[in-house]
C-alpha positions as CSV (number, residue, x, y, z in Angstrom):
1,M,100.1,-121.2,-99.2
2,W,101.1,-119.1,-102.2
3,K,97.7,-117.4,-102.1
4,R,97.9,-116.7,-98.3
5,L,101.5,-115.4,-98.6
6,N,100.4,-113.2,-101.5
7,L,103.2,-114.5,-103.7
8,N,101.1,-115.1,-106.8
9,R,102.3,-111.9,-108.4
10,L,106.0,-112.9,-107.8
11,L,105.4,-116.3,-109.2
12,L,103.7,-114.8,-112.3
13,A,106.6,-112.4,-112.8
14,L,109.1,-115.2,-112.6
15,L,107.1,-117.3,-115.0
16,L,106.9,-114.5,-117.5
17,T,110.6,-114.0,-117.3
18,V,111.3,-117.7,-118.0
19,I,108.8,-117.6,-120.9
20,S,110.5,-114.5,-122.3
21,L,114.0,-116.1,-122.2
22,G,112.7,-119.3,-123.8
23,T,111.0,-117.3,-126.5
24,G,114.2,-115.4,-127.3
25,I,116.3,-118.6,-127.5
26,I,113.8,-120.4,-129.7
27,G,113.3,-117.4,-131.9
28,F,117.0,-116.8,-132.6
29,I,117.6,-120.5,-133.3
30,A,114.5,-120.8,-135.6
31,I,114.9,-117.5,-137.5
32,E,118.6,-116.9,-137.6
33,G,119.9,-120.5,-137.3
34,Y,122.1,-119.6,-134.3
35,S,123.6,-122.3,-132.1
36,L,122.1,-122.7,-128.6
37,L,125.0,-120.8,-127.0
38,D,124.8,-117.9,-129.5
39,A,121.0,-117.8,-129.1
40,L,121.3,-117.6,-125.3
41,Y,123.9,-114.9,-125.7
42,M,121.7,-112.8,-128.0
43,T,118.7,-113.3,-125.8
44,M,120.6,-112.1,-122.7
45,I,122.0,-109.0,-124.4
46,T,118.6,-108.2,-125.9
47,V,116.8,-108.6,-122.6
48,S,119.4,-106.7,-120.6
49,T,119.7,-104.0,-123.4
50,V,123.5,-103.7,-122.7
51,G,124.2,-102.9,-126.4
52,Y,126.9,-105.4,-127.3
53,G,127.3,-106.4,-130.9
54,E,125.4,-109.1,-132.7
55,V,126.9,-112.5,-133.2
56,H,126.0,-112.4,-136.9
57,P,124.2,-109.7,-138.9
58,L,120.5,-110.1,-138.5
59,S,118.1,-110.8,-141.4
60,S,115.0,-108.7,-142.0
61,A,112.9,-111.3,-140.2
62,G,115.5,-111.3,-137.4
63,R,115.3,-107.5,-137.0
64,L,111.5,-107.6,-136.9
65,F,111.6,-110.4,-134.2
66,V,114.1,-108.4,-132.1
67,S,112.0,-105.3,-132.4
68,I,108.9,-107.1,-131.1
69,Y,110.9,-109.0,-128.6
70,I,112.5,-105.9,-127.1
71,F,109.1,-104.2,-126.7
72,F,107.7,-107.4,-125.0
73,N,110.6,-107.6,-122.7
74,L,110.3,-104.0,-121.6
75,L,106.8,-104.9,-120.3
76,V,108.0,-108.0,-118.6
77,V,111.0,-106.3,-117.0
78,A,108.9,-103.4,-115.8
79,Y,106.4,-105.8,-114.2
80,L,109.2,-107.9,-112.6
81,L,110.8,-104.7,-111.2
82,S,107.4,-103.6,-109.8
83,V,106.8,-106.9,-108.1
84,L,110.4,-107.1,-106.7
85,T,110.1,-103.5,-105.4
86,T,106.9,-104.4,-103.6
87,Y,108.4,-107.4,-101.9
88,I,111.8,-105.9,-101.1
89,F,111.1,-102.2,-100.3
90,E,107.5,-102.3,-99.2
91,G,107.8,-105.1,-96.7
92,G,106.4,-108.0,-98.7
93,L,109.2,-110.3,-97.8
94,L,109.1,-109.3,-94.2
95,N,105.3,-110.0,-94.1
96,A,105.9,-113.4,-95.7
97,F,108.6,-114.2,-93.1
98,A,106.3,-113.0,-90.3
99,M,103.5,-115.1,-91.6
100,F,105.7,-118.2,-91.9
101,R,106.9,-117.7,-88.3
102,S,103.3,-117.3,-87.1
103,D,102.3,-120.4,-89.0
104,Q,105.1,-122.3,-87.2
105,E,103.8,-121.2,-83.8
106,I,100.2,-122.0,-84.7
107,S,101.2,-125.5,-85.8
108,H,102.2,-126.2,-82.2
109,L,99.1,-124.9,-80.5
110,K,96.4,-127.1,-79.0
111,G,93.2,-126.2,-77.2
112,H,93.3,-122.6,-78.5
113,V,90.4,-120.4,-79.7
114,I,90.0,-119.3,-83.3
115,V,88.4,-115.9,-84.0
116,C,87.2,-115.3,-87.5
117,G,86.9,-111.6,-88.4
118,F,88.7,-108.9,-86.5
119,G,86.1,-106.2,-86.6
120,R,84.5,-104.6,-83.5
121,N,83.0,-107.9,-82.2
122,G,86.0,-110.0,-83.1
123,S,88.6,-107.6,-81.6
124,K,86.6,-107.4,-78.4
125,A,86.4,-111.1,-78.2
126,C,90.1,-111.4,-78.7
127,E,90.8,-108.8,-76.0
128,E,88.7,-110.7,-73.5
129,L,90.2,-114.1,-74.4
130,R,93.8,-112.9,-74.3
131,A,93.2,-111.1,-71.0
132,S,92.1,-114.5,-69.5
133,G,95.3,-116.1,-70.7
134,T,93.6,-118.0,-73.6
135,Q,95.7,-118.6,-76.7
136,V,94.0,-117.0,-79.7
137,V,94.4,-117.3,-83.4
138,I,92.9,-114.6,-85.6
139,I,91.7,-115.1,-89.2
140,E,91.2,-111.8,-91.1
141,L,91.1,-111.0,-94.8
142,D,92.0,-107.3,-94.4
143,E,95.8,-107.0,-94.1
144,A,95.7,-103.3,-93.1
145,L,93.4,-104.2,-90.2
146,L,95.7,-106.9,-88.9
147,K,98.7,-104.5,-89.2
148,T,97.0,-101.8,-87.2
149,A,96.0,-104.3,-84.5
150,A,99.5,-105.8,-84.4
151,D,101.0,-102.3,-84.0
152,A,98.6,-101.4,-81.2
153,S,99.0,-104.7,-79.3
154,K,101.6,-105.0,-76.5
155,T,102.1,-108.7,-77.2
156,P,102.5,-110.5,-80.6
157,L,99.3,-111.5,-82.3
158,L,99.0,-115.0,-83.9
159,A,97.0,-114.3,-87.1
160,I,96.2,-115.9,-90.4
161,L,95.8,-113.6,-93.4
162,G,93.1,-115.2,-95.5
163,D,89.4,-116.0,-96.1
164,A,87.8,-117.8,-93.1
165,T,85.4,-119.5,-95.4
166,D,88.3,-121.4,-97.1
167,D,89.0,-124.9,-95.7
168,N,92.7,-124.4,-96.1
169,T,92.7,-121.2,-94.0
170,L,90.8,-122.9,-91.2
171,R,93.3,-125.8,-91.3
172,A,96.2,-123.3,-91.2
173,A,94.6,-121.9,-88.0
174,G,94.6,-125.4,-86.5
175,V,90.9,-125.9,-86.4
176,D,91.3,-129.6,-85.9
177,R,93.2,-128.9,-82.6
178,A,91.2,-125.9,-81.4
179,R,88.7,-126.1,-78.5
180,A,86.5,-123.3,-79.7
181,L,85.8,-121.0,-82.7
182,I,84.2,-117.6,-82.7
183,T,83.0,-116.3,-86.1
184,T,82.1,-112.6,-86.3
185,L,82.1,-112.1,-90.1
186,P,79.9,-109.3,-91.4
187,K,77.7,-111.6,-93.6
188,D,75.5,-114.2,-91.9
189,T,76.0,-116.5,-94.9
190,D,79.7,-116.5,-94.4
191,N,79.3,-117.3,-90.7
192,V,77.0,-120.2,-91.7
193,F,79.7,-121.5,-94.1
194,V,82.4,-121.2,-91.4
195,A,80.3,-123.0,-88.8
196,L,79.5,-125.8,-91.3
197,T,83.1,-126.2,-92.4
198,A,84.6,-126.0,-88.8
199,R,82.1,-128.6,-87.6
200,E,83.1,-130.9,-90.4
201,L,86.8,-130.5,-89.8
202,N,86.5,-130.8,-86.0
203,P,83.2,-132.4,-84.7
204,S,84.0,-131.7,-81.1
205,I,84.9,-128.0,-81.4
206,R,82.6,-125.4,-79.7
207,I,81.3,-122.8,-82.2
208,I,80.0,-119.3,-81.3
209,A,78.6,-117.4,-84.2
210,R,77.5,-113.8,-84.7
211,A,74.2,-113.1,-86.6
212,S,72.6,-109.9,-87.8
213,A,69.2,-111.3,-88.8
214,K,66.9,-113.3,-86.5
215,T,66.2,-115.7,-89.4
216,S,69.9,-116.6,-89.5
217,E,69.9,-118.0,-86.0
218,R,68.3,-121.3,-86.9
219,K,70.5,-121.7,-90.0
220,L,73.6,-121.2,-87.9
221,L,72.5,-123.8,-85.3
222,R,71.7,-126.3,-88.1
223,A,75.1,-125.6,-89.6
224,G,76.8,-126.7,-86.3
225,A,77.0,-123.6,-84.1
226,N,76.6,-124.2,-80.4
227,S,75.5,-120.7,-79.6
228,V,74.4,-117.7,-81.7
229,V,74.9,-114.1,-80.6
230,M,73.0,-111.1,-82.1
231,P,74.8,-108.0,-81.0
232,D,72.1,-105.6,-82.2
233,E,69.4,-107.4,-80.3
234,I,71.5,-107.6,-77.2
235,G,72.4,-103.9,-77.4
236,G,68.8,-102.8,-77.7
237,S,67.7,-105.0,-74.8
238,H,70.6,-103.7,-72.7
239,M,69.6,-100.1,-73.3
240,A,66.0,-100.8,-72.4
241,N,67.0,-102.6,-69.2
242,L,69.1,-99.6,-68.2
243,V,65.8,-97.8,-67.9
244,I,63.7,-100.6,-66.3
245,R,66.2,-102.2,-63.9
246,P,69.4,-100.0,-63.9
247,E,71.0,-101.5,-60.8
248,V,70.7,-105.1,-62.2
249,I,72.4,-103.9,-65.4
250,R,75.2,-102.2,-63.4
251,F,75.8,-105.4,-61.6
252,L,75.9,-107.3,-64.8
253,D,78.3,-104.7,-66.2
254,M,80.6,-105.4,-63.3
255,I,80.6,-109.1,-64.0
256,S,81.3,-108.3,-67.7
257,G,84.2,-106.1,-66.8
258,L,82.5,-102.9,-68.0
259,G,81.8,-101.3,-64.7
260,P,84.3,-99.3,-62.5
261,N,84.5,-102.2,-59.9
262,K,85.1,-105.2,-62.0
263,L,83.9,-108.7,-60.8
264,R,84.9,-111.9,-62.4
265,L,83.0,-115.2,-62.9
266,E,85.1,-118.3,-62.8
267,E,84.4,-122.0,-63.5
268,L,85.8,-124.5,-61.1
269,R,85.4,-128.1,-62.4
270,L,85.6,-131.0,-60.0
271,E,88.3,-132.6,-62.1
272,D,90.4,-129.4,-61.8
273,L,90.4,-129.4,-58.0
274,K,93.4,-130.6,-56.0
275,P,92.8,-134.2,-54.9
276,A,92.3,-133.2,-51.3
277,W,89.2,-131.1,-52.2
278,R,87.4,-133.5,-54.6
279,T,85.4,-135.3,-52.0
280,R,84.3,-132.2,-50.0
281,S,80.9,-130.6,-50.0
282,I,80.5,-127.0,-50.9
283,R,80.3,-126.1,-47.2
284,E,83.5,-128.0,-46.5
285,L,85.3,-126.3,-49.4
286,D,84.7,-123.0,-47.5
287,I,85.5,-120.9,-50.5
288,F,84.1,-117.7,-49.2
289,A,86.1,-117.8,-45.9
290,Q,89.3,-118.8,-47.7
291,T,89.2,-116.4,-50.6
292,G,86.3,-114.0,-50.3
293,A,84.7,-115.3,-53.5
294,T,81.2,-116.7,-53.6
295,V,79.7,-119.8,-55.1
296,I,76.7,-118.6,-57.0
297,G,75.8,-121.7,-59.0
298,L,76.4,-125.4,-59.7
299,K,76.1,-126.8,-63.2
300,H,75.5,-130.6,-63.0
301,R,76.9,-133.0,-65.6
302,D,73.4,-133.4,-67.0
303,D,73.4,-129.6,-67.9
304,K,71.0,-128.7,-65.1
305,L,72.0,-125.4,-63.5
306,E,71.4,-124.9,-59.8
307,V,71.5,-121.3,-58.6
308,S,72.6,-120.8,-54.9
309,P,73.2,-124.5,-54.5
310,N,72.7,-126.2,-51.2
311,P,76.0,-126.0,-49.3
312,D,75.8,-129.7,-48.3
313,I,75.9,-130.8,-51.9
314,V,79.1,-132.8,-52.8
315,P,80.0,-132.1,-56.4
316,T,80.4,-135.2,-58.6
317,P,82.6,-135.8,-61.7
318,G,81.4,-133.5,-64.5
319,D,80.0,-130.9,-62.2
320,V,81.1,-127.3,-62.4
321,L,81.1,-124.7,-59.6
322,L,80.4,-121.1,-60.7
323,V,82.3,-118.7,-58.5
324,L,82.0,-114.9,-58.4
325,G,84.7,-112.5,-57.0
326,T,87.2,-109.8,-57.8
327,D,90.3,-110.6,-59.8
328,E,92.3,-110.9,-56.5
329,Q,89.8,-113.3,-55.0
330,V,89.7,-115.4,-58.1
331,Y,93.5,-115.6,-58.3
332,E,93.5,-116.7,-54.7
333,L,90.8,-119.3,-55.5
334,I,92.9,-120.7,-58.3
335,R,96.0,-120.8,-56.1
336,L,94.3,-122.6,-53.3
337,Y,91.9,-125.0,-55.0
338,R,93.0,-125.7,-58.6
339,A,95.4,-128.5,-59.2
């Protein structure tokens, strides 16, 4: 916690101050034979440099000790003032308070998604997740990047300032209660480590990992990632397909929310349906007539995906309907069918 709050410098400054006071008291007692009260008094006026008189005249050894002690304390006081200035005037205490408040909110989350790394891929993933109403916790090591994102965001960001490869940082983000983790760190080795650690801390979590090199894909899957995404490879394939089959790509862009007329894919699990709809066939659900959205697929509980399913099929527990429509149609779908 001290490391995450960046209070190590403050702790060091306070420790040096205590050592300095202790050194002064012990030195005056040992060299000049002062009582504890007199030694404390001499230490305080020496440290504070207020210029009051000495309790007793100092010996030559005492003067030498005081000369070295004053020089040492100038360094300690200068360091202490520097640290306090940082925390008081440069927002250090406010940042610590904000981090503490964020930690309290995160400690109450359950079923959220953790995004490790807030670069181009991570920030886009957060944007999409937050737009869908998903609770997101960000882990980022660059404090300036988080501050910029927080200033630009219209709603508060829940973020952990720290190293995502550290077990304690993942625990602080609630990895044991999260339903999914997306790791988009620049180094593939770091993503492997995050996937391995997250899988150990939460065996049921879904892990999506970014990879730069093709050779890292198998390592990430072995480390516990459920899916591996290679943005460079996807980008190149996307550009080639814009030449080969441009209308297909435009349609996919619409589904991805990139086109001018955005479409949205929604999952409708049988368990999420209102009780009155759970025994109906796809035809009897009549989703198109009721909402305008279209059932384009059915994922069975055995992971078999059926495209354009037979309308007479009656979904069974564990099945998921894949529905395509505009935002308005999907909202109406959720209103009418979801429990």
